[in-house]
C-alpha positions as CSV (number, residue, x, y, z in Angstrom):
1,M,0.0,0.0,0.0
2,L,2.9,2.4,0.9
3,L,4.5,1.7,-2.5
4,V,1.2,2.6,-4.3
5,I,1.1,5.9,-2.4
6,Q,4.7,6.7,-3.2
7,L,4.1,5.9,-6.9
8,I,1.1,8.2,-6.9
9,I,3.3,11.0,-5.3
10,L,6.0,10.4,-7.9
11,F,3.9,10.5,-11.0
12,G,1.5,13.0,-9.6
13,A,4.3,15.5,-9.0
14,I,5.7,14.9,-12.5
15,I,2.2,15.3,-14.2
16,L,1.5,18.4,-12.1
17,G,4.8,20.0,-13.1
18,A,4.2,19.1,-16.7
19,R,0.7,20.7,-16.7
20,M,1.9,23.9,-14.9
21,G,4.9,24.1,-17.3
22,S,8.2,26.0,-17.4
23,I,10.0,26.3,-14.1
24,A,7.1,24.7,-12.2
25,I,8.4,21.3,-13.2
26,G,11.2,21.8,-10.8
27,F,8.9,23.2,-8.1
28,A,6.6,20.2,-8.4
29,G,9.7,17.9,-8.1
30,G,10.5,19.6,-4.8
31,L,7.0,19.1,-3.6
32,G,7.2,15.4,-4.5
33,V,10.4,15.0,-2.6
34,L,8.8,16.6,0.5
35,L,5.8,14.2,0.3
36,L,8.1,11.2,-0.3
37,G,10.0,12.2,2.8
38,L,6.8,12.3,4.8
39,T,6.0,8.7,3.8
40,G,9.3,7.6,5.3
41,M,11.7,7.7,2.4
42,N,15.2,8.9,3.2
43,V,15.8,12.3,1.6
44,T,19.3,13.5,1.2
45,A,21.0,16.4,-0.7
46,D,23.4,13.7,-2.1
47,D,20.7,12.8,-4.6
48,I,20.7,16.4,-6.0
49,P,22.8,16.4,-9.2
50,F,24.8,19.5,-8.3
51,D,27.5,18.7,-10.9
52,V,24.9,18.5,-13.7
53,I,23.2,21.8,-12.5
54,G,26.6,23.5,-12.2
55,I,27.5,22.7,-15.8
56,I,24.1,23.8,-17.1
57,M,24.4,27.1,-15.3
58,C,28.0,27.8,-16.4
59,V,27.3,26.9,-20.1
60,I,24.2,29.1,-20.0
61,A,26.2,32.0,-18.6
62,A,28.7,31.8,-21.5
63,I,25.9,31.6,-24.1
64,S,24.0,34.4,-22.4
65,A,27.1,36.6,-22.6
66,M,27.4,35.7,-26.3
67,Q,23.7,36.5,-26.9
68,L,24.1,39.9,-25.2
69,A,27.0,40.6,-27.6
70,G,24.9,39.8,-30.6
71,G,26.6,36.4,-31.2
72,M,23.3,34.4,-31.2
73,D,21.8,36.8,-33.8
74,Y,24.9,36.4,-35.9
75,L,24.7,32.6,-35.7
76,V,21.0,32.8,-36.7
77,H,22.0,35.0,-39.7
78,V,24.5,32.5,-40.8
79,A,22.0,29.7,-40.4
80,E,19.4,31.7,-42.3
81,R,21.8,32.1,-45.3
82,F,22.4,28.4,-45.3
83,L,18.6,27.5,-45.1
84,R,17.7,29.9,-47.9
85,R,20.1,28.3,-50.3
86,N,17.5,25.8,-51.3
87,P,14.1,26.3,-49.6
88,K,12.8,23.1,-51.1
89,R,15.3,21.1,-49.0
90,I,14.4,22.9,-45.7
91,T,13.3,19.6,-44.1
92,L,16.8,18.3,-44.4
93,Y,18.7,21.5,-43.8
94,A,16.8,22.7,-40.8
95,P,17.6,19.7,-38.5
96,I,21.3,19.9,-39.5
97,V,21.3,23.5,-38.3
98,T,19.6,22.9,-35.0
99,W,21.7,19.8,-34.3
100,L,24.9,21.7,-34.9
101,M,23.9,24.7,-32.8
102,T,22.8,22.5,-29.9
103,T,25.9,20.3,-30.1
104,L,28.1,23.3,-29.9
105,A,26.1,25.1,-27.2
106,G,25.1,22.1,-25.0
107,T,21.5,23.3,-24.7
108,G,18.5,23.0,-26.9
109,H,17.3,26.5,-26.2
110,T,19.4,27.7,-29.2
111,A,16.6,26.2,-31.4
112,F,14.2,28.9,-30.4
113,S,16.0,31.5,-32.5
114,T,15.9,29.4,-35.6
115,L,12.3,28.3,-35.6
116,P,10.8,31.5,-37.1
117,V,13.4,31.3,-39.8
118,I,12.5,27.7,-40.6
119,V,8.8,28.7,-40.9
120,E,9.5,31.6,-43.3
121,V,11.9,29.5,-45.5
122,A,9.4,26.6,-45.6
123,K,6.7,28.9,-46.8
124,E,9.0,30.3,-49.5
125,G,9.6,26.8,-50.8
126,D,5.9,25.8,-50.5
127,V,6.9,23.2,-48.0
128,R,4.5,22.2,-45.2
129,P,6.2,23.9,-42.1
130,S,5.4,21.0,-39.8
131,R,7.9,18.8,-41.7
132,P,11.1,20.8,-41.1
133,L,9.9,22.1,-37.7
134,S,9.2,18.6,-36.4
135,V,12.6,17.3,-37.4
136,A,14.5,20.4,-36.4
137,V,13.0,20.3,-32.8
138,I,13.8,16.6,-32.6
139,A,17.4,17.1,-33.8
140,S,17.9,19.8,-31.2
141,Q,16.8,17.4,-28.5
142,M,18.9,14.5,-29.8
143,A,22.1,16.7,-30.1
144,I,22.2,17.0,-26.3
145,V,23.6,13.5,-26.1
146,A,26.3,14.4,-28.6
147,S,27.4,17.7,-27.1
148,P,30.9,17.8,-25.5
149,I,29.6,20.3,-22.9
150,S,26.1,19.1,-22.2
151,A,25.4,18.1,-18.6
152,A,24.0,14.7,-19.8
153,V,27.1,13.8,-21.7
154,V,29.5,14.9,-18.9
155,F,27.6,12.9,-16.3
156,M,27.3,9.9,-18.6
157,A,31.1,10.0,-19.2
158,S,31.8,10.2,-15.5
159,I,29.9,7.0,-14.7
160,M,31.3,5.2,-17.8
161,E,34.9,5.9,-17.2
162,P,35.3,3.5,-14.3
163,L,33.9,0.9,-16.6
164,G,36.6,1.5,-19.2
165,V,34.7,3.9,-21.6
166,G,36.3,7.3,-22.0
167,Y,34.8,10.7,-22.7
168,L,36.1,10.8,-26.2
169,Q,34.8,7.3,-26.9
170,L,31.4,8.3,-25.8
171,L,31.4,11.3,-28.1
172,A,32.8,9.1,-31.0
173,I,29.7,7.0,-30.7
174,M,27.0,9.6,-30.0
175,I,28.1,12.3,-32.5
176,P,27.8,10.1,-35.7
177,A,24.8,8.1,-34.3
178,T,22.6,11.1,-33.7
179,F,23.8,13.1,-36.7
180,L,23.3,10.2,-39.2
181,A,19.8,9.5,-37.7
182,I,18.7,12.9,-39.0
183,F,18.7,11.8,-42.7
184,P,16.1,8.9,-42.5
185,T,14.1,11.0,-40.1
186,A,13.9,13.9,-42.5
187,W,13.1,11.6,-45.4
188,V,10.1,10.2,-43.5
189,A,9.0,13.6,-42.2
190,N,9.0,15.0,-45.7
191,R,6.2,12.6,-46.5
192,L,4.0,13.3,-43.5
193,G,0.8,15.5,-43.8
194,K,-0.8,17.0,-46.8
195,E,1.0,19.4,-49.1
196,L,0.2,23.1,-48.2
197,A,-1.9,23.5,-51.4
198,D,-4.1,20.6,-50.3
199,D,-4.5,21.5,-46.6
200,P,-7.9,23.0,-46.0
201,L,-6.9,24.6,-42.7
202,Y,-4.0,26.4,-44.3
203,Q,-6.3,27.6,-47.1
204,E,-8.8,28.9,-44.6
205,R,-6.2,30.7,-42.5
206,R,-4.7,32.2,-45.6
207,E,-8.0,33.5,-46.9
208,A,-8.7,35.0,-43.4
209,G,-5.4,36.8,-43.5
210,L,-3.9,34.9,-40.6
211,V,-0.9,33.7,-42.6
212,S,2.0,36.1,-43.1
213,M,3.7,35.7,-46.4
214,P,7.5,35.7,-46.6
215,E,9.0,39.2,-46.8
216,P,12.2,40.2,-48.6
217,Q,15.3,39.7,-46.5
218,S,16.5,42.8,-44.7
219,A,20.1,43.7,-44.6
220,Y,21.9,42.4,-41.6
221,T,25.0,44.1,-40.1
222,A,26.7,42.2,-37.2
223,P,27.1,44.5,-34.2
224,K,30.6,45.1,-33.0
225,G,31.8,42.2,-31.0
226,A,29.2,39.7,-32.3
227,R,31.7,37.6,-34.3
228,A,34.3,37.9,-31.6
229,S,31.9,36.5,-29.0
230,V,31.1,33.5,-31.2
231,W,34.8,32.7,-31.7
232,I,35.5,33.0,-28.0
233,F,32.8,30.6,-27.2
234,I,33.9,28.1,-29.9
235,A,37.5,28.4,-28.6
236,A,36.2,27.6,-25.1
237,I,34.6,24.4,-26.4
238,A,37.8,23.5,-28.2
239,I,39.8,24.0,-25.0
240,V,37.3,21.8,-23.1
241,I,37.7,19.0,-25.6
242,V,41.6,19.3,-25.7
243,Y,41.8,19.4,-21.9
244,A,39.5,16.4,-21.6
245,T,41.7,14.5,-24.1
246,L,44.9,15.3,-22.2
247,I,43.5,14.1,-18.8
248,S,41.7,11.0,-20.3
249,D,42.9,7.5,-19.3
250,Q,43.4,6.8,-23.0
251,V,45.9,9.6,-23.6
252,G,47.1,10.2,-20.1
253,L,49.4,13.1,-20.7
254,I,48.2,14.6,-17.5
255,A,48.0,11.7,-15.0
256,E,46.8,13.5,-11.9
257,P,45.1,16.7,-13.0
258,T,44.6,19.4,-10.3
259,V,41.4,20.4,-12.1
260,P,39.0,17.5,-12.9
261,R,37.0,17.5,-16.2
262,N,33.7,18.6,-14.8
263,E,35.2,21.4,-12.8
264,A,37.3,22.4,-15.8
265,I,34.2,22.7,-18.0
266,M,32.5,25.0,-15.5
267,A,35.6,27.1,-15.0
268,I,36.3,27.4,-18.7
269,M,32.7,28.4,-19.5
270,L,32.6,31.1,-16.8
271,A,36.0,32.3,-18.0
272,A,34.6,32.5,-21.6
273,A,31.7,34.6,-20.3
274,A,34.2,37.0,-18.6
275,V,36.3,37.3,-21.7
276,I,33.3,38.0,-23.9
277,L,32.2,40.8,-21.6
278,L,35.7,42.2,-21.5
279,V,36.1,42.1,-25.3
280,T,32.6,43.4,-26.1
281,R,32.5,45.9,-23.2
282,N,28.9,45.0,-22.4
283,R,27.5,45.5,-18.9
284,A,27.5,42.2,-16.9
285,A,24.1,43.0,-15.3
286,E,22.4,42.9,-18.7
287,V,23.3,39.2,-19.1
288,L,20.5,38.5,-16.6
289,N,17.9,39.9,-19.0
290,T,18.7,37.7,-21.9
291,Q,16.3,35.1,-23.1
292,V,18.9,32.3,-22.9
293,F,19.8,33.1,-19.3
294,R,16.1,33.1,-18.2
295,S,15.5,29.8,-20.0
296,G,18.7,28.2,-18.8
297,M,18.2,29.1,-15.2
298,S,14.7,27.7,-15.4
299,A,16.1,24.5,-16.8
300,S,18.5,24.3,-13.8
301,V,15.7,24.4,-11.3
302,C,13.7,21.9,-13.3
303,V,16.7,19.5,-13.3
304,L,17.2,20.0,-9.6
305,G,13.6,19.2,-8.7
306,V,12.9,16.4,-11.1
307,A,16.2,14.6,-10.8
308,W,16.1,14.8,-7.0
309,L,12.6,13.4,-7.1
310,G,13.5,10.5,-9.4
311,T,16.8,9.6,-7.7
312,T,15.2,9.7,-4.3
313,F,12.6,7.2,-5.3
314,I,14.9,4.9,-7.3
315,N,17.6,4.8,-4.6
316,H,15.0,3.8,-2.0
317,Y,13.9,0.8,-4.1
318,I,17.2,0.1,-5.8
319,E,17.4,-3.5,-4.4
320,D,13.9,-4.3,-5.4
321,I,14.5,-2.8,-8.9
322,Q,17.6,-4.9,-9.3
323,A,15.8,-8.1,-8.2
324,I,12.8,-7.5,-10.5
325,S,14.4,-6.1,-13.6
326,G,17.9,-7.5,-13.5
327,N,17.1,-10.7,-15.3
328,V,14.7,-9.0,-17.8
329,L,17.3,-6.4,-18.9
330,Q,20.0,-9.0,-19.1
331,A,17.9,-11.1,-21.3
332,Q,16.4,-8.2,-23.3
333,P,18.9,-5.3,-23.0
334,W,17.1,-3.3,-25.7
335,L,14.3,-2.7,-23.1
336,L,16.6,-0.2,-21.4
337,A,16.0,2.2,-24.4
338,V,12.3,1.8,-23.9
339,V,12.5,2.5,-20.2
340,L,14.6,5.6,-20.8
341,F,12.2,6.7,-23.6
342,F,9.2,6.8,-21.3
343,A,11.1,8.1,-18.3
344,A,12.4,11.1,-20.4
345,S,8.9,11.9,-21.6
346,L,8.0,12.5,-18.0
347,L,11.2,13.9,-16.5
348,Y,11.6,16.5,-19.3
349,S,15.4,16.5,-19.1
350,Q,18.1,14.4,-20.7
351,A,20.4,15.1,-17.8
352,A,17.8,14.3,-15.1
353,T,16.8,11.1,-16.9
354,T,20.4,10.0,-17.2
355,K,21.2,10.9,-13.6
356,A,18.1,9.0,-12.3
357,L,18.2,5.8,-14.4
358,I,21.6,5.0,-16.0
359,P,23.4,4.3,-12.7
360,A,20.6,2.0,-11.7
361,A,20.8,0.2,-15.0
362,L,24.5,-0.3,-14.7
363,A,24.0,-1.6,-11.1
364,I,21.6,-4.1,-12.4
365,G,24.3,-5.5,-14.7
366,V,23.5,-3.8,-18.1
367,S,26.7,-3.7,-20.2
368,P,28.4,-0.3,-21.0
369,L,27.7,-0.9,-24.7
370,T,24.0,-1.3,-24.1
371,A,23.8,1.7,-21.8
372,I,25.6,3.9,-24.3
373,A,23.5,2.6,-27.3
374,A,20.3,3.3,-25.3
375,F,21.6,6.8,-24.3
376,P,19.8,8.7,-27.2
377,A,16.5,7.5,-25.7
378,V,16.8,10.1,-22.9
379,S,16.0,12.7,-25.6
380,A,12.3,11.7,-25.8
381,L,11.1,15.1,-24.6
382,F,8.6,15.4,-27.4
383,V,6.1,12.7,-26.4
384,L,3.9,15.1,-24.4
385,P,3.5,18.2,-26.6
386,T,4.3,20.6,-23.7
387,Y,8.1,20.9,-24.0
388,P,9.1,24.6,-24.7
389,T,10.6,24.0,-28.1
390,V,7.6,21.9,-29.2
391,L,5.1,24.6,-28.0
392,A,7.2,27.3,-29.7
393,A,7.1,25.4,-33.0
394,V,3.4,25.1,-32.8
395,E,2.9,28.8,-32.0
396,M,5.3,30.1,-34.6
397,D,3.7,28.1,-37.5
398,D,0.9,30.4,-38.6
399,T,-0.1,28.0,-41.4
400,G,-1.7,25.7,-38.8
401,S,0.2,22.7,-40.2
402,T,2.1,22.2,-36.9
403,R,-0.8,21.5,-34.6
404,I,-1.7,19.3,-31.6
405,G,-4.5,16.8,-32.3
406,K,-7.5,15.8,-30.3
407,Y,-5.8,12.9,-28.6
408,V,-2.7,14.7,-27.2
409,F,-0.2,12.3,-28.7
410,D,-1.3,12.8,-32.4
411,H,1.1,15.6,-33.1
412,P,3.8,16.1,-35.9
413,F,6.7,15.4,-33.5
414,I,5.9,11.9,-32.4
415,I,6.7,9.9,-35.6
416,P,10.0,11.7,-36.4
417,G,11.0,11.5,-32.8
418,V,10.4,7.8,-32.5
419,I,12.2,7.2,-35.8
420,C,15.2,9.4,-34.8
421,I,15.7,7.7,-31.5
422,T,15.3,4.2,-32.9
423,V,17.8,4.8,-35.6
424,S,20.2,6.5,-33.2
425,V,20.0,3.5,-30.8
426,L,20.7,1.1,-33.6
427,L,23.6,3.1,-34.9
428,G,24.8,3.4,-31.3
429,Y,25.0,-0.4,-31.1
430,G,26.8,-0.7,-34.4
431,I,29.3,2.2,-33.9
432,G,29.8,1.3,-30.2
433,A,30.8,-2.3,-31.1
434,L,33.5,-0.8,-33.3
435,V,34.7,1.9,-30.9
436,L,34.7,0.0,-27.6
């Protein structure tokens, strides 16, 4: 009976947070932790992923400084030029852009700035906007598990290294697995839904004057310091990768580093933010007002609450979980990807899902190869159409093609998302067998 009550608290908190949206996901997680504690569960701050949260905050700080300097607008301008080269191929080009931007930045919030451009270019090419938007959003979520500076990847590497899998090996598997999965996903997405000319809702909205037609491109002039901020940020990422290589067990040029990798990432990102402000001479206080900073700090609170909630519950029942699921996962290891898929759809965070479930899976006896191959499944944030980038894509598509159906799950992101994760997991197995 107590287990039933605790499960109700667990899922009730997650569902409540999802319905309230935004930062309330973290708030509801904290409420759930409090209620679990009142039922007799041991609650400890050790279950809070402070390393994950710290990395998110420091990376967001650097990106926010870059946005304040105009670097984000400059990147969007570069992306727009690439997308407009062939509007008919926007369904393929858009996810490449969002995957690349998220891989470099370590956060999917970079996709927000490209979504309006994708809609405009799609209309220019008479392409149903739901097609490129759906794949672009999915690609931005998938890229988190391929980013050298994302909290999910850094945590995954930290628990894999004792098992003989290095940080660089993890990236060598995840980068090609998630990138190559874009292409079959885009091919399928390009065949979903009616053509714009045959969509009655689009025709109705256009006749009612609710659809804005593409306007001629306005001239763009990069503000002073915009390019410099981008190059400083890219240089910081390069330094992170080089330093992680030098201290890795595989290379071992620095056997006993005084600054471990996680701490180095946080310090380098904060240093990059400081250098950007010094070079561009922007006021530090204005960083707090950027859209990226607000979204990123909200994400930090969400990870804190949800990961604390999930880890508290799992750690309390870890022995029972091992006893019940150990034999099942050893016999059918692919089920780990299924578990991660549904967990991520509720936890709303790749880092939180990784923190809550991957250590438990490894404790059960799941092999490192299986855990890494299943890793892309933590990106199933699209199942419930309430994730910020999903909602933004729906709101920005004035043609009405990107819409949520009557049955909640019948939205344009579900099929591309399932395909992209499935292909990534399969590629992860294949590439992982070669790399490990």
